MARROTOR-38783 format. One record per residue (C-alpha): x negated, y, z. Coordinates in Angstrom, 2 decimals, always signed. Layout:
<rs>
      px      py      pz
       X       Y       Z
...
</rs>
This chain:
<rs>
      px      py      pz
  +24.75  -42.37  -26.84
  +24.95  -38.67  -26.83
  +23.53  -36.35  -23.94
  +23.72  -32.78  -23.09
  +20.25  -32.04  -21.83
  +20.56  -28.83  -19.78
  +24.00  -29.55  -18.23
  +24.59  -33.29  -17.86
  +21.24  -34.37  -16.71
  +21.34  -32.75  -13.19
  +24.90  -34.09  -12.78
  +24.10  -37.57  -13.60
  +21.29  -37.32  -11.23
  +23.69  -36.50   -8.44
  +25.97  -39.34   -9.51
  +23.05  -41.71   -9.32
  +22.45  -40.75   -5.76
  +26.09  -40.89   -4.73
  +26.78  -44.29   -6.37
  +23.34  -45.90   -6.18
  +23.62  -46.68   -9.89
  +23.65  -45.06  -13.33
  +25.45  -45.71  -16.61
  +23.76  -45.33  -19.92
  +26.96  -45.98  -21.70
  +28.47  -42.74  -20.35
  +30.07  -40.97  -23.41
  +28.76  -37.36  -23.18
  +28.17  -35.05  -26.05
  +25.04  -33.35  -27.33
  +23.24  -32.10  -30.24
  +20.91  -35.14  -29.89
  +22.24  -38.46  -31.18
  +20.56  -41.71  -32.11
  +20.44  -40.49  -35.59
  +19.05  -37.02  -34.58
  +16.40  -37.51  -32.05
  +14.04  -34.65  -31.26
  +11.17  -34.56  -33.69
   +9.40  -31.19  -33.65
   +7.35  -29.73  -30.72
  +10.07  -27.10  -30.17
  +12.91  -29.81  -30.10
  +10.92  -31.78  -27.53
  +10.31  -28.68  -25.30
  +13.93  -28.07  -25.37
  +14.64  -31.59  -24.27
  +12.02  -31.41  -21.49
  +13.03  -28.06  -20.13
  +15.23  -29.29  -17.26
  +12.24  -31.42  -15.86
  +10.23  -28.22  -15.33
  +12.94  -25.94  -14.01
  +15.59  -28.18  -12.19
  +13.85  -27.81   -8.75
  +13.08  -24.10   -8.84
  +16.16  -23.02   -6.86
  +15.53  -25.40   -4.00
  +11.85  -24.70   -4.05
  +12.64  -21.04   -3.70
  +14.84  -21.58   -0.70
  +16.09  -24.70   +1.10
  +12.92  -26.78   +0.41
  +10.84  -23.80   +1.40
  +12.67  -23.30   +4.67
  +12.31  -27.03   +5.59
   +8.60  -27.34   +5.07
   +7.75  -23.96   +6.43
  +10.26  -23.70   +9.33
   +8.97  -26.92  +10.89
   +5.44  -25.39  +11.29
   +3.56  -22.78  +13.38
   +3.92  -20.31  +10.48
   +7.35  -19.10  +10.76
  +10.71  -19.83  +12.43
  +14.36  -19.05  +11.75
  +15.96  -17.18  +14.61
  +19.59  -16.08  +15.30
  +20.88  -12.74  +16.37
  +24.06  -13.00  +18.39
  +24.98  -16.29  +16.33
  +24.21  -14.67  +13.04
  +22.34  -17.31  +10.98
  +22.98  -20.03  +13.59
  +24.45  -22.25  +10.83
  +25.35  -25.10  +13.13
  +21.69  -25.13  +14.50
  +20.23  -26.63  +11.34
  +17.51  -24.08  +11.02
  +16.78  -24.20  +14.95
  +16.35  -27.89  +14.62
  +13.35  -27.45  +12.47
  +11.70  -24.76  +14.75
  +12.27  -27.00  +17.80
  +11.52  -30.22  +16.07
  +14.90  -31.69  +17.03
  +16.39  -32.49  +13.57
  +18.51  -35.57  +13.22
  +19.29  -37.93  +10.29
  +22.23  -35.74   +9.05
  +20.50  -32.38   +9.00
  +22.02  -30.69   +5.87
  +18.83  -29.17   +4.86
  +16.91  -32.44   +4.77
  +19.85  -34.10   +3.03
  +19.91  -31.41   +0.29
  +16.23  -31.68   -0.21
  +16.28  -35.41   -0.62
  +19.19  -35.29   -3.07
  +17.64  -32.52   -5.15
  +14.30  -34.32   -5.45
  +15.99  -37.53   -6.66
  +18.21  -35.51   -9.01
  +14.85  -34.23  -10.60
  +13.60  -37.72  -10.71
  +16.59  -38.99  -12.55
  +16.55  -35.98  -14.90
  +13.04  -37.06  -15.68
  +14.02  -40.65  -16.31
  +16.81  -39.71  -18.57
  +14.52  -37.40  -20.63
  +12.14  -40.20  -20.88
  +14.84  -42.45  -22.22
  +15.42  -39.87  -25.17
  +11.77  -39.49  -25.78
  +11.04  -43.19  -26.01
  +13.50  -43.60  -28.99
  +12.23  -40.53  -30.75
  +10.06  -41.00  -33.75
   +6.26  -40.97  -33.21
   +4.87  -37.68  -33.51
   +1.68  -35.66  -32.56
   +3.47  -34.11  -29.65
   +5.70  -37.08  -28.41
   +2.97  -38.68  -26.34
   +2.08  -35.28  -24.55
   +5.72  -34.67  -24.00
   +6.20  -37.99  -22.36
   +3.11  -37.57  -20.26
   +4.29  -34.08  -19.08
   +7.65  -35.52  -17.97
   +5.89  -38.56  -16.10
   +3.57  -35.97  -14.38
   +6.68  -33.85  -13.27
   +8.25  -37.12  -12.01
   +5.08  -37.83  -10.11
   +5.09  -34.26   -8.50
   +8.73  -34.77   -7.39
   +7.79  -38.24   -5.99
   +4.84  -36.57   -4.22
   +7.16  -34.10   -2.54
   +9.67  -36.65   -1.54
   +7.04  -39.18   -0.36
   +5.21  -36.46   +1.57
   +8.36  -35.37   +3.45
  +10.40  -38.68   +3.62
   +7.87  -41.46   +3.57
   +9.32  -44.78   +2.25
  +11.32  -44.43   -0.86
  +12.78  -46.35   -3.83
  +10.60  -46.34   -6.86
  +12.85  -45.64   -9.77
  +10.76  -45.42  -13.08
  +13.54  -45.98  -15.53
  +17.15  -44.64  -16.09
  +19.76  -47.14  -15.12
  +18.25  -49.03  -12.34
  +21.14  -50.09   -9.95
  +20.71  -50.21   -6.21
  +17.03  -49.79   -6.07
  +14.98  -51.33   -3.16
  +12.92  -49.27   -0.91
   +9.11  -49.19   -1.17
   +6.68  -48.40   +1.47
   +4.95  -44.98   +1.66
   +1.72  -46.61   +0.69
   +3.31  -48.29   -2.28
   +5.02  -44.91   -3.40
   +1.39  -43.26   -3.20
   -0.08  -45.98   -5.32
   +2.65  -45.52   -7.86
   +1.94  -41.66   -7.87
   -1.74  -42.30   -8.40
   -1.32  -44.72  -11.19
   +1.10  -42.44  -13.02
   -1.31  -39.54  -12.82
   -4.41  -41.43  -13.89
   -2.61  -43.05  -16.83
   -0.92  -39.79  -18.11
   -3.55  -37.26  -17.53
   -5.42  -38.02  -20.80
   -2.39  -37.15  -22.85
   -1.76  -33.85  -21.23
   -3.05  -30.47  -22.72
   -6.19  -28.80  -21.58
   -5.06  -25.57  -22.83
   -4.58  -22.83  -20.31
   -2.63  -19.86  -21.60
   +0.96  -18.49  -21.72
   +2.11  -21.53  -23.96
   +1.18  -24.10  -21.07
   +2.09  -21.77  -18.13
   +4.62  -23.52  -15.82
   +4.08  -26.93  -17.66
   +1.84  -29.87  -16.58
   -1.67  -29.76  -17.95
   -4.65  -32.06  -17.32
   -5.65  -29.66  -14.53
   -2.25  -29.63  -12.87
   -2.32  -33.51  -12.74
   -5.88  -33.45  -11.27
   -4.91  -30.97   -8.75
   -1.88  -33.17   -7.67
   -4.15  -36.15   -7.61
   -6.59  -34.20   -5.32
   -3.57  -33.44   -3.03
   -2.70  -37.22   -2.99
   -6.42  -38.15   -2.15
   -6.82  -35.52   +0.65
   -3.83  -36.96   +2.60
   -4.58  -40.63   +1.71
   -5.16  -41.63   +5.25
   -1.71  -40.09   +6.27
   +0.10  -41.80   +3.36
   -1.37  -45.21   +3.80
   -1.10  -45.32   +7.75
   +0.77  -48.40   +8.84
   +2.62  -46.33  +11.30
   +2.62  -42.46  +11.02
   +3.15  -42.15  +14.75
   -0.26  -43.69  +15.25
   -2.12  -41.87  +12.66
   -5.08  -39.76  +14.09
   -7.26  -37.34  +12.18
  -10.11  -39.81  +12.42
   -8.16  -41.88   +9.97
   -9.13  -39.39   +7.33
  -12.76  -39.92   +7.57
  -14.76  -41.61   +4.74
  -14.39  -45.08   +6.44
  -10.63  -45.09   +6.21
   -9.99  -42.59   +3.23
  -11.64  -44.46   +0.43
  -10.74  -41.53   -1.92
  -12.83  -38.75   -0.49
  -15.56  -39.04   -3.21
  -12.85  -39.55   -5.75
  -11.27  -36.25   -4.47
  -14.52  -34.48   -4.98
  -14.90  -35.73   -8.49
  -11.39  -34.79   -9.49
  -12.05  -31.14   -7.97
  -15.33  -31.06   -9.94
  -13.60  -31.73  -13.18
  -11.53  -28.70  -12.50
  -14.45  -26.46  -11.32
  -16.54  -27.50  -14.20
  -13.74  -26.81  -16.84
  -14.36  -23.06  -16.17
  -10.59  -22.55  -16.83
   -9.80  -20.98  -13.62
  -11.33  -18.35  -11.32
  -10.36  -16.83   -8.10
  -10.14  -13.15   -9.38
  -10.97   -9.93   -7.92
   -7.52   -8.65   -6.43
   -6.21  -11.23   -3.96
   -3.07   -9.27   -3.13
   -2.12   -8.82   -6.80
   -1.86  -12.58   -7.33
   +1.49  -12.67   -5.53
   +3.08   -9.43   -6.74
   +6.23   -9.39   -8.98
   +4.16   -8.94  -12.21
   +2.04  -12.05  -11.64
   +2.17  -14.91  -14.08
   -0.08  -16.57  -16.67
   -2.46  -13.63  -16.22
   -3.48  -14.99  -12.83
   -6.43  -17.24  -13.42
   -6.23  -18.66   -9.92
   -2.87  -20.32  -10.67
   -3.35  -23.90  -11.95
   +0.52  -24.63  -11.93
   +3.34  -22.33  -10.73
   +6.99  -21.98  -10.94
   +8.06  -18.83  -12.83
  +10.98  -16.81  -11.52
  +12.92  -14.02  -13.00
  +15.19  -11.92  -10.62
  +17.64  -11.01  -13.54
  +18.19  -14.93  -14.08
  +18.82  -15.31  -10.11
  +16.84  -18.57  -10.46
  +15.67  -19.00   -6.81
  +12.83  -17.04   -5.33
  +14.34  -15.20   -2.35
  +11.43  -15.00   +0.05
  +11.90  -11.28   +0.57
  +15.48  -11.83   +1.56
  +14.58  -13.93   +4.49
  +11.40  -12.22   +5.57
  +12.65   -8.76   +5.05
  +14.13   -6.60   +7.94
  +17.23   -4.72   +6.97
  +15.28   -1.41   +7.21
  +13.03   -2.61   +4.47
  +15.76   -1.48   +2.08
  +14.61   +2.04   +2.90
  +10.90   +1.61   +3.78
  +10.25   -0.32   +0.50
  +12.93   +1.42   -1.48
  +14.76   -1.89   -2.30
  +18.05   -2.03   -4.14
  +19.50   -4.91   -1.93
  +19.37   -5.08   +1.93
  +17.30   -8.29   +3.16
  +18.71  -10.46   +5.79
  +15.57  -10.97   +7.87
  +16.17  -14.23   +9.91
  +12.64  -15.49   +9.28
   +9.92  -14.45  +11.76
   +6.31  -15.00  +12.01
   +5.04  -17.07  +14.91
   +2.58  -14.93  +16.96
   -0.08  -17.56  +17.17
   -0.13  -17.84  +13.41
   -0.49  -14.16  +12.92
   -3.41  -14.11  +15.37
   -5.39  -16.24  +12.84
   -5.55  -13.13  +10.67
   -8.44  -11.75  +12.63
  -11.37  -11.24  +10.19
  -12.57   -7.64   +9.68
  -11.94   -6.27   +6.19
   -9.95   -9.36   +5.10
   -7.30   -8.04   +2.60
   -5.17  -11.18   +3.52
   -4.29   -9.32   +6.83
   -2.20   -6.83   +4.65
   +0.45   -9.52   +4.05
   +1.93   -8.89   +7.49
   +4.17   -6.07   +8.49
   +3.96   -5.41  +12.03
   +3.97   -2.44  +14.61
   +5.37   +0.90  +13.93
   +6.75   +1.01  +10.33
   +6.20   +3.85   +7.70
   +7.40   +4.27   +4.18
   +5.50   +2.20   +1.66
   +5.11   +5.18   -0.84
   +4.23   +7.58   +1.97
   +2.07   +5.61   +4.73
   +1.93   +8.70   +6.99
   +5.81   +9.21   +7.05
   +7.35   +7.13   +9.88
  +10.75   +5.62   +9.62
  +12.94   +7.06  +12.32
  +16.40   +5.86  +13.37
  +18.72   +7.75  +15.39
  +20.64   +5.33  +17.74
  +22.02   +5.00  +21.27
  +19.93   +3.36  +23.97
  +22.42   +0.45  +24.29
  +22.45   -0.10  +20.45
  +18.70   -0.39  +20.66
  +18.52   -2.62  +23.67
  +21.85   -4.49  +24.55
  +20.37   -5.25  +27.97
  +19.62   -1.69  +28.90
  +20.75   -1.08  +32.53
  +20.78   +2.69  +32.60
  +23.98   +4.66  +32.92
  +23.19   +6.78  +29.84
  +23.53   +3.91  +27.33
  +25.35   +6.05  +24.82
  +22.57   +8.66  +24.77
  +21.10   +8.92  +21.25
  +17.27   +8.59  +20.87
  +15.04   +8.76  +17.94
  +13.39   +5.34  +17.56
  +10.38   +4.81  +15.37
  +11.29   +1.48  +13.73
   +8.66   -0.94  +15.08
   +8.24   -4.69  +14.40
   +6.91   -6.46  +17.53
   +4.85   -9.52  +17.25
   +6.23  -11.49  +20.38
   +9.47  -13.37  +20.19
  +11.23  -12.97  +23.47
  +14.45  -14.49  +24.53
  +16.45  -12.28  +26.83
  +19.59  -12.60  +28.76
  +21.44  -11.27  +31.96
  +21.26  -14.60  +33.78
  +19.15  -17.65  +33.85
  +21.97  -19.63  +32.14
  +22.18  -17.07  +29.53
  +18.57  -17.19  +28.90
  +18.57  -20.88  +28.77
  +21.47  -21.07  +26.11
  +19.75  -18.27  +24.03
  +16.49  -20.31  +23.98
  +18.45  -23.38  +22.76
  +19.98  -21.29  +20.01
  +16.78  -19.23  +19.36
  +18.93  -16.21  +19.84
  +16.94  -12.91  +20.06
  +20.15  -10.92  +20.27
  +21.64   -8.67  +17.64
  +20.46   -5.34  +19.00
  +17.72   -3.38  +17.12
  +14.92   -4.70  +19.53
  +16.08   -8.22  +18.73
  +16.29   -7.63  +14.94
  +12.89   -6.22  +15.13
  +11.20   -9.01  +16.78
   +8.51  -10.80  +14.80
   +6.16   -9.75  +12.02
   +7.22  -10.11   +8.49
   +5.30  -11.65   +5.48
   +5.32   -9.59   +2.28
   +2.63  -11.75   +0.60
   +5.34  -12.23   -2.26
   +5.87   -8.63   -2.46
   +9.41   -7.47   -2.78
  +10.74   -6.91   -6.26
  +12.06   -3.43   -5.29
  +14.09   -3.05   -8.55
  +16.04   -6.30   -8.11
  +19.72   -5.71   -7.60
  +20.29   -9.09   -6.11
  +18.30  -11.24   -3.59
  +16.02  -12.80   -6.37
  +12.50  -11.90   -7.09
  +10.10  -11.78  -10.15
   +7.15  -13.19   -8.23
   +6.14  -16.61   -9.57
   +5.34  -19.13   -6.83
   +1.99  -21.07   -7.28
   +2.09  -24.59   -6.36
   -1.64  -25.52   -7.16
   -4.31  -22.83   -7.01
   -8.04  -22.95   -7.89
   -8.68  -21.65   -4.38
   -7.22  -24.87   -3.12
   -9.41  -26.97   -5.23
  -12.40  -25.35   -3.48
  -11.10  -25.61   +0.01
   -9.98  -29.34   -0.57
  -13.60  -30.08   -1.75
  -14.95  -28.27   +1.34
  -12.69  -30.35   +3.59
  -13.68  -33.65   +1.88
  -17.36  -32.82   +2.39
  -16.90  -32.03   +6.11
  -15.13  -35.42   +6.36
  -17.96  -37.17   +4.81
  -17.84  -36.99   +1.02
  -21.14  -36.84   -0.88
  -21.70  -33.07   -1.77
  -22.09  -32.38   -5.51
  -22.95  -29.40   -7.82
  -25.03  -27.77   -5.03
  -22.02  -27.01   -2.90
  -21.69  -27.17   +0.78
  -18.56  -26.68   +2.72
  -19.68  -23.11   +3.69
  -20.59  -22.18   +0.19
  -17.14  -23.19   -1.00
  -15.50  -21.31   +1.78
  -17.61  -18.21   +1.03
  -16.10  -18.03   -2.56
  -12.72  -17.77   -0.97
  -14.07  -15.18   +1.64
  -15.67  -13.09   -0.96
  -12.47  -12.90   -2.98
  -10.67  -11.86   +0.19
  -13.37   -9.41   +1.10
  -13.82  -11.10   +4.40
  -17.18  -11.90   +6.15
  -19.15  -14.89   +4.93
  -19.93  -17.88   +7.08
  -23.32  -19.76   +7.55
  -21.45  -23.04   +8.46
  -17.92  -24.07   +9.24
  -16.10  -26.79  +11.26
  -13.03  -28.67  +10.26
  -10.84  -26.55  +12.78
  -12.24  -23.38  +11.32
  -11.51  -24.63   +7.88
   -7.83  -25.31   +8.98
   -7.58  -21.67   +9.99
   -9.05  -20.65   +6.68
   -6.31  -22.63   +4.91
   -3.79  -20.96   +7.01
   -4.97  -17.44   +5.98
   -5.40  -18.40   +2.40
   -2.02  -20.27   +1.87
   +0.52  -18.63   +4.18
   +3.92  -18.97   +2.71
   +2.86  -21.44   -0.06
   +4.27  -24.56   +1.49
   +1.11  -26.57   +2.45
   +1.17  -25.75   +6.19
   +3.21  -28.76   +7.34
   +0.94  -31.04   +5.05
   -2.29  -29.62   +6.57
   -1.16  -29.89  +10.28
   -0.12  -33.48   +9.85
   -3.43  -34.30   +8.29
   -5.24  -32.60  +11.19
   -2.97  -34.21  +13.78
   -1.64  -30.81  +14.98
   +1.95  -30.95  +13.90
   +3.16  -31.69  +17.43
   +1.34  -28.78  +18.98
   +3.24  -26.02  +21.04
   +3.71  -22.70  +19.34
   +6.30  -19.87  +19.19
   +9.52  -20.70  +20.85
   +8.60  -24.45  +20.98
   +6.39  -24.71  +24.09
   +6.26  -26.36  +27.35
   +6.66  -23.06  +29.32
  +10.17  -22.70  +27.70
  +11.03  -26.31  +28.14
  +11.15  -26.79  +24.35
   +7.97  -28.55  +23.75
   +8.33  -31.65  +21.51
   +5.53  -34.17  +20.88
   +7.53  -36.61  +18.79
   +4.79  -37.91  +16.26
   +7.50  -39.86  +14.33
   +8.70  -36.52  +12.98
   +5.64  -36.40  +10.77
   +8.19  -37.67   +8.22
  +11.90  -36.50   +7.99
  +14.59  -39.05   +8.39
  +16.13  -40.67   +5.33
  +19.57  -38.91   +5.19
  +22.41  -40.82   +6.65
  +24.61  -40.57   +3.50
  +21.99  -42.50   +1.48
  +21.34  -44.99   +4.13
  +25.02  -45.87   +4.26
  +25.04  -46.07   +0.45
  +22.04  -48.34   +0.37
  +22.36  -50.89   +3.23
  +19.14  -52.75   +2.44
  +17.09  -49.70   +3.05
  +15.38  -49.16   +6.39
  +15.46  -45.81   +8.41
  +12.09  -44.30   +9.31
  +11.15  -45.20  +12.89
  +12.30  -42.96  +15.64
  +15.63  -41.77  +13.93
  +18.59  -43.33  +15.44
  +22.07  -42.00  +16.30
</rs>
């Protein structure tokens, strides 16, 4: 058997999904043969590379838009049909996605491609000679597979458990069974992972990364083991039903007592283009490089077109992603440096904060619904991003249709609606849409807040910590006021401020039973409220249901 690691593994992963089978006898060529398995650490790292990098592109765009655009954090709007894209983005904002949404289909396929990639790499490593590094390499790949399974299970619920390359027509397992599989994999493989935290292990699974993932699994254990996700209530996460709260605290303590991580002194610097292994808050991150065009394009979606000039960017952003006003309102703590991630109100040049950005345009270009007779008159408009998302129209029917399409209009007022998130600060020197900012997946700050939440839900406090003292560590780093005590709802708001644009909001809202709440353009007053609790998991994509007739669709999703 011969295998091309970097090119053929993802291809075979897709073939697995499309055909519900794999073929180990496929004759493909590679530098690695049965007579020449990888032996040195460098050889094995080359073999393992695709397991670490395969998902980066989807994580930086489609997966991000799926898990973020369904929350109260942000919404994808249209402007005179620009970015409508068959309504897939709008379905996320309005919680009306169906079994054949192209974004959920792509995420499901990409995750299982990564799982198949891991399984193929393990097939090679299992046949390689015993070396000092082999056990660690295998543990790293199994831990990455557990991460991909966690994301798949968190978003899609019931799944096939595929732990070997070559399994044909895999049966479906319950969400609880998948959670148990992930837990077992992490516990068994953590001891073989490295405890080194430096440039050589950055972007690779370490013991601390595996423990952080295990903590995430424990935190939502009540969600993942609920017999019916539609009947899950936040009380299901208390100590009586979540038997892993004390285990969560113990795992967090192991990371805390390692002294390998710290919050740091400059909160905003953690997310700038020059971040990386130097950020001691990052337990595990995906590294990105704009010159390699490998996937982080947050600034493209968050940025207004005029950011090209106010920030001095070399590529004009698109700007369809807008902050939801209720979420921005959570950034209300005096002195909190996290408030600075939002761009709103009258805009100025980044390198000259007192110089306004002025645009000379006609009144009609500024506002397409302007009723005056002097619509062609030129005005000097101080470019301003407004917080509210307001659907306009000349008639009630037009307003109704624009609301359905989330169309804010293509005039300058419509384009400027919604605050913009610059947490992952634009890579101004990039000549394409890609950025240099690495995206953290697990942070030390999250370890502290997960432990605080576990204590509030009934776990036994340890190390002299209280929920308030843990939150105050976060507040001190953010230069925000300290607290004497904190409630669960207040802690959820703290998580919103700390982890905006870091993919955890959907996970948090579901755990707190708030995923169905009204916000933004999804609310009763607009006739767009949606309280479907079955949407706490996405549908299993139609194409995979058709290829696997023994599988069962998640409840609620029908034609």
